[in-house]
C-alpha positions as CSV (number, residue, x, y, z in Angstrom):
1,M,0.0,0.0,0.0
2,G,2.8,2.4,0.8
3,F,4.7,1.7,-2.5
4,R,1.5,2.3,-4.5
5,S,0.8,5.6,-2.7
6,R,4.4,6.7,-3.3
7,S,4.2,5.9,-7.1
8,H,0.9,7.8,-7.4
9,S,2.3,10.8,-5.6
10,H,5.4,10.9,-7.9
11,L,3.1,10.9,-11.0
12,F,1.0,13.7,-9.4
13,L,4.1,15.8,-8.7
14,N,5.6,15.2,-12.2
15,E,2.3,16.4,-13.9
16,F,2.2,19.6,-11.9
17,E,5.9,20.4,-12.4
18,T,5.5,19.8,-16.2
19,S,2.4,22.1,-16.3
20,A,4.3,24.8,-14.3
21,G,7.3,24.6,-16.7
22,R,5.1,25.0,-19.8
23,F,3.3,28.0,-18.1
24,N,6.7,29.7,-17.4
25,S,7.8,29.3,-21.1
26,L,4.5,30.6,-22.3
27,S,4.6,33.7,-20.0
28,R,8.2,34.5,-21.2
29,N,7.8,34.0,-25.0
30,H,4.2,35.1,-25.6
31,C,3.4,37.7,-22.9
32,D,2.6,40.4,-25.5
33,H,0.0,38.3,-27.4
34,P,-3.5,39.4,-26.5
35,Y,-5.0,35.9,-26.3
36,A,-1.9,34.5,-24.5
37,S,-2.0,37.3,-21.9
38,D,-5.5,36.3,-20.9
39,V,-4.5,32.6,-20.6
40,V,-1.4,33.6,-18.6
41,D,-3.5,35.7,-16.1
42,T,-5.9,32.8,-15.6
43,L,-3.2,30.2,-15.1
44,S,-1.3,32.5,-12.8
45,E,-4.3,32.7,-10.5
46,Q,-4.8,29.0,-10.5
47,F,-1.1,28.1,-9.9
48,S,-0.8,30.8,-7.2
49,S,-3.8,29.2,-5.4
50,M,-2.1,25.8,-5.6
51,S,1.2,27.1,-4.4
52,L,3.0,25.6,-7.5
53,L,4.1,29.0,-8.9
54,R,7.2,30.4,-7.1
55,R,7.4,27.6,-4.7
56,K,9.3,28.4,-1.5
57,P,12.0,25.9,-0.6
58,R,11.1,24.1,2.6
59,P,14.0,23.4,5.0
60,V,14.7,19.7,5.5
61,P,14.5,18.9,9.2
62,A,17.3,16.8,10.8
63,L,16.7,13.1,11.0
64,P,15.9,11.7,14.4
65,S,18.8,9.9,16.2
66,S,16.9,6.5,16.1
67,L,16.4,6.9,12.3
68,Q,20.1,8.0,11.8
69,S,21.3,4.8,13.5
70,S,19.1,2.6,11.2
71,L,20.2,4.6,8.1
72,R,23.9,3.8,8.8
73,L,23.1,0.1,8.3
74,N,20.9,0.4,5.2
75,G,22.7,3.2,3.3
76,V,22.6,6.8,4.3
77,K,22.2,8.5,0.9
78,D,19.3,6.4,-0.4
79,D,17.3,6.7,2.7
80,Q,17.9,10.4,3.1
81,R,16.8,10.9,-0.5
82,L,13.5,9.0,0.1
83,Y,13.0,10.9,3.3
84,R,13.4,14.3,1.5
85,E,11.0,13.1,-1.2
86,R,8.4,12.2,1.4
87,L,8.7,15.6,2.9
88,N,8.2,17.2,-0.5
89,L,5.2,15.1,-1.2
90,E,3.4,15.9,2.2
91,P,1.7,19.1,0.8
92,F,0.2,17.0,-2.1
93,Y,-1.0,14.3,0.3
94,E,-2.7,17.0,2.4
95,L,-4.3,18.5,-0.7
96,H,-5.5,15.1,-1.8
97,L,-6.9,14.2,1.6
98,S,-8.7,17.5,1.9
99,R,-10.4,16.9,-1.4
100,I,-11.4,13.4,-0.3
101,R,-12.8,14.9,3.0
102,K,-14.7,17.5,1.0
103,N,-16.3,14.9,-1.2
104,E,-17.3,12.8,1.8
105,S,-18.9,15.8,3.6
106,Q,-20.9,16.6,0.4
107,Q,-22.0,13.0,0.3
108,D,-23.0,13.1,3.9
109,R,-24.9,16.3,3.3
110,A,-26.8,14.7,0.4
111,K,-27.8,11.8,2.6
112,V,-29.1,14.1,5.3
113,L,-31.2,16.0,2.7
114,Q,-32.5,12.7,1.3
115,R,-33.6,11.6,4.8
116,Q,-35.3,15.0,5.4
117,E,-37.1,14.7,2.0
118,A,-38.3,11.2,3.0
119,R,-39.7,12.5,6.3
120,L,-41.5,15.4,4.6
121,Q,-43.0,13.0,2.0
122,K,-44.4,10.8,4.8
123,R,-46.3,13.9,6.1
124,G,-47.5,15.0,2.7
125,L,-45.0,17.9,2.5
126,V,-42.3,18.8,-0.1
127,H,-39.1,20.9,0.1
128,R,-38.6,23.4,-2.7
129,N,-36.3,26.4,-2.9
130,G,-35.6,26.3,0.9
131,N,-39.4,26.3,1.7
132,V,-41.6,23.5,3.1
133,L,-44.8,23.3,1.1
134,K,-48.0,21.5,1.7
135,E,-50.4,20.3,-1.0
136,S,-54.0,21.4,-0.9
137,V,-56.4,18.4,-0.7
138,G,-57.5,17.4,-4.2
139,T,-56.1,20.5,-6.0
140,G,-52.4,19.6,-6.6
141,V,-51.4,23.2,-5.5
142,F,-48.7,23.6,-2.9
143,H,-48.7,26.5,-0.4
144,P,-46.0,27.4,2.2
145,L,-46.5,26.6,5.9
146,Q,-46.3,29.2,8.6
147,R,-42.5,28.6,9.3
148,P,-41.0,27.0,6.1
149,T,-37.6,25.8,7.4
150,F,-36.2,22.5,8.5
151,K,-35.1,23.8,11.9
152,T,-38.7,24.8,12.8
153,F,-40.4,21.7,11.3
154,D,-41.4,20.4,14.7
155,S,-43.2,23.6,15.5
156,V,-45.7,22.8,12.7
157,K,-47.1,20.0,14.9
158,K,-47.6,22.5,17.8
159,H,-49.9,24.9,15.9
160,N,-52.8,24.2,18.4
161,N,-50.9,25.9,21.3
162,C,-52.1,29.3,22.4
163,G,-48.7,30.9,22.1
164,N,-48.2,29.9,18.5
165,H,-51.2,31.6,17.0
166,G,-50.5,34.8,15.1
167,G,-46.7,34.4,15.1
168,G,-44.2,36.9,16.2
169,G,-45.3,39.3,19.0
170,G,-48.9,38.1,18.7
171,G,-48.0,34.8,20.3
172,G,-46.9,36.5,23.5
173,T,-50.2,38.5,23.7
174,A,-52.2,35.4,23.2
175,S,-50.3,33.6,25.9
176,R,-50.9,36.4,28.3
177,I,-54.6,36.5,27.5
178,C,-54.9,32.7,28.0
179,G,-53.1,33.0,31.3
180,A,-55.4,35.8,32.5
181,I,-58.5,33.8,31.6
182,I,-57.2,30.7,33.4
183,G,-56.3,32.8,36.4
184,F,-59.8,34.4,36.5
185,I,-61.5,31.0,36.3
186,I,-59.3,29.7,39.1
187,I,-60.2,32.7,41.3
188,V,-63.9,32.3,40.7
189,L,-63.8,28.5,41.5
190,I,-61.9,29.2,44.7
191,T,-64.5,31.9,45.7
192,I,-67.4,29.6,45.1
193,F,-65.7,26.9,47.1
194,L,-65.1,29.2,50.1
195,V,-68.7,30.5,49.9
196,W,-70.0,26.9,49.9
197,V,-67.8,25.9,52.9
198,I,-68.8,29.0,54.9
199,L,-72.6,29.0,54.1
200,Q,-73.1,25.2,53.6
201,P,-76.4,25.7,51.7
202,T,-79.0,22.9,52.0
203,K,-82.4,22.4,50.4
204,P,-85.6,23.0,52.5
205,R,-87.3,20.0,54.0
206,F,-91.0,19.2,53.2
207,I,-93.3,16.9,55.2
208,L,-96.8,15.8,54.2
209,Q,-98.5,15.7,57.7
210,D,-102.1,14.8,56.9
211,A,-104.8,14.6,54.2
212,T,-108.5,15.2,54.8
213,V,-110.8,13.5,52.2
214,Y,-114.1,15.2,51.5
215,A,-114.9,13.4,48.2
216,F,-113.3,10.7,46.1
217,N,-115.7,9.2,43.5
218,L,-115.0,7.4,40.2
219,S,-117.9,7.4,37.8
220,Q,-118.5,6.3,34.2
221,P,-117.1,7.0,31.7
222,N,-113.7,7.4,33.5
223,L,-114.6,10.6,35.4
224,L,-113.1,11.3,38.8
225,T,-114.4,13.8,41.4
226,S,-112.1,14.5,44.3
227,N,-111.7,17.0,47.1
228,F,-108.8,17.0,49.6
229,Q,-107.3,19.3,52.2
230,I,-103.7,18.6,52.8
231,T,-101.2,19.9,55.3
232,I,-97.6,20.4,54.2
233,A,-94.9,21.6,56.6
234,S,-91.6,23.3,55.3
235,R,-88.4,24.0,57.2
236,N,-85.4,26.1,56.2
237,R,-82.4,24.2,57.6
238,N,-79.9,26.9,56.7
239,S,-78.5,29.1,59.5
240,R,-77.2,31.9,57.2
241,I,-79.5,31.7,54.1
242,G,-83.2,32.8,53.8
243,I,-85.7,31.6,51.2
244,Y,-88.2,33.5,49.2
245,Y,-91.1,31.4,47.9
246,D,-92.2,33.6,45.0
247,R,-94.6,31.0,43.5
248,L,-95.8,27.6,44.7
249,H,-98.7,25.5,43.3
250,V,-100.0,22.3,44.9
251,Y,-101.9,19.5,43.1
252,A,-102.6,15.7,43.2
253,T,-101.6,13.1,40.6
254,Y,-102.4,9.5,40.1
255,R,-99.8,7.4,38.1
256,N,-98.3,10.6,36.6
257,Q,-101.7,12.0,35.5
258,Q,-103.0,15.2,37.2
259,I,-106.4,14.6,38.8
260,T,-107.0,18.0,40.6
261,L,-106.6,21.6,39.8
262,R,-103.5,23.6,40.9
263,T,-103.9,25.5,44.1
264,A,-101.6,28.5,44.6
265,I,-99.9,29.2,47.9
266,P,-99.4,33.0,48.7
267,P,-95.7,34.2,48.3
268,T,-93.8,34.2,51.5
269,Y,-90.3,34.5,53.0
270,Q,-88.8,31.8,55.2
271,G,-86.0,33.0,57.5
272,H,-83.1,31.1,59.0
273,K,-84.2,27.9,60.7
274,E,-87.9,28.8,60.3
275,D,-90.9,26.5,59.7
276,N,-93.9,27.2,57.6
277,V,-97.2,25.2,57.4
278,W,-99.6,25.3,54.5
279,S,-103.1,23.6,54.4
280,P,-104.4,24.2,50.8
281,F,-107.5,22.5,49.3
282,V,-106.9,20.5,46.1
283,Y,-110.0,19.4,44.1
284,G,-111.2,18.4,40.7
285,N,-114.8,17.9,39.5
286,S,-115.5,15.2,36.8
287,V,-111.9,15.1,35.7
288,P,-111.4,12.7,32.8
289,I,-108.6,10.2,33.3
290,A,-107.0,7.6,31.1
291,P,-108.9,4.3,30.7
292,F,-106.0,2.2,32.0
293,N,-105.7,4.5,35.0
294,A,-109.4,4.2,35.7
295,V,-109.1,0.4,35.8
296,A,-106.2,0.5,38.2
297,L,-107.9,3.1,40.4
298,G,-111.1,1.0,40.5
299,D,-109.0,-2.0,41.6
300,E,-107.3,0.0,44.4
301,Q,-110.7,1.3,45.6
302,N,-111.9,-2.3,45.8
303,R,-108.9,-3.2,47.9
304,G,-109.4,-0.1,50.1
305,F,-106.0,1.6,49.6
306,V,-105.4,4.4,47.1
307,T,-101.8,5.7,46.3
308,L,-101.6,9.3,45.3
309,I,-98.7,11.7,44.9
310,I,-99.1,15.3,46.2
311,R,-96.9,17.7,44.2
312,A,-95.7,21.2,44.7
313,D,-94.0,23.2,42.0
314,G,-92.7,26.7,42.1
315,R,-89.9,29.3,42.1
316,V,-87.6,30.2,45.0
317,R,-84.9,32.7,45.6
318,W,-82.0,32.6,48.1
319,K,-81.0,35.5,50.4
320,V,-77.5,35.7,51.8
321,G,-77.1,38.8,53.9
322,T,-78.2,41.6,51.6
323,L,-77.6,39.6,48.4
324,I,-80.6,37.9,46.7
325,T,-80.0,35.4,44.0
326,G,-82.0,34.7,40.9
327,K,-85.0,32.4,40.7
328,Y,-84.6,28.6,40.9
329,H,-87.2,25.9,40.1
330,L,-88.5,24.0,43.1
331,H,-90.1,20.5,42.7
332,V,-91.6,18.7,45.8
333,R,-93.0,15.1,45.6
334,C,-95.0,13.6,48.6
335,L,-96.3,10.1,48.6
336,A,-99.8,9.6,50.2
337,Y,-101.4,6.2,51.1
338,I,-105.1,6.7,51.9
339,N,-107.2,4.0,53.4
340,L,-110.6,4.7,51.9
341,A,-112.1,1.3,53.0
342,D,-111.6,1.7,56.7
343,K,-112.8,5.1,57.8
344,A,-111.9,4.1,61.4
345,A,-108.3,4.5,60.4
346,G,-108.9,8.3,60.2
347,V,-110.5,11.0,62.3
348,H,-114.0,12.2,61.3
349,V,-114.0,16.0,61.1
350,G,-117.4,16.5,59.6
351,E,-120.1,14.9,57.6
352,N,-118.5,12.4,55.1
353,A,-115.0,13.9,55.9
354,V,-112.2,11.8,57.2
355,K,-108.7,13.1,58.2
356,Y,-105.8,10.6,57.7
357,M,-102.5,11.2,59.5
358,L,-99.6,10.5,57.1
359,V,-96.4,12.2,58.2
360,N,-94.4,11.3,55.1
361,K,-91.1,12.9,54.2
362,C,-91.1,14.5,50.7
363,S,-88.4,14.5,48.0
364,V,-87.2,18.0,47.1
365,N,-85.3,19.1,43.9
366,V,-84.0,22.6,43.4
């Protein structure tokens, strides 16, 4: 390998020395010719860049002592001549190696560009004139992305972030706005939590105490006449919150069908830990009911027990100190078991009127 490299280096040196000699003779003999003068100028620049024109003699360094002892055995003159030739050929070796390294770097760069092109093609992108372009769906037209460089290619996948909208200075403004909104929401949630912990609001409690039956007759064809007086007690269990009952209507239903008219309770205010009792009349004259409900009601009358639901629907407002909230829907459901067969189970309060004690807790939804 060393002999082959030395022979190639000799050929390379001989070619350049021959070219330099011909250039010197051309510059001396034909320097006044217009065409030759241009050629001379061009070649002078090239040979000057390659350090072959007016070469400066390089001093030959002294041989190391270990090498001098070996040269005494193998012949001093031949080995010194080969050593000087090797020193003369070192610049050409360096030039040749630099060209090889340059070619390798260009090949590596080409491989990197090919890998980048392959990654872009997988994502439906192309690289043209230093820009990353994206094809419009079904049109074949390419348009540039927001940041058309390889260095910011990963930022294309982060376009949903608040800070990346608008680009430039607008991203900072958007980030500040997002931060302000998030901070405001957190403050509101903390305030609501503290208010709930301090006040501990609870729904009012309703109890169906009794029901007085004045009339309950089912006639044909599927007509029901009923008349009740019910007693409902309400308690505000909050120690810091008052309740405004702006509207409250009471009526009776049988299997989700209304069988009486709605009776309105006057608006009232219920203070902290206060109790209210209402005794409205609910009635209906010849109210038509569904045939299947009429059959079921007739069967219950024959057995002696009738199951009704007393409902109260309305609007309420909450008062905290001097603050009064908006209106909320109130829905109360009370289950009533009435023993019509055994009037002795109740208390006679008049002619054909029986009062039944119930004391059933009602469900409340606000």
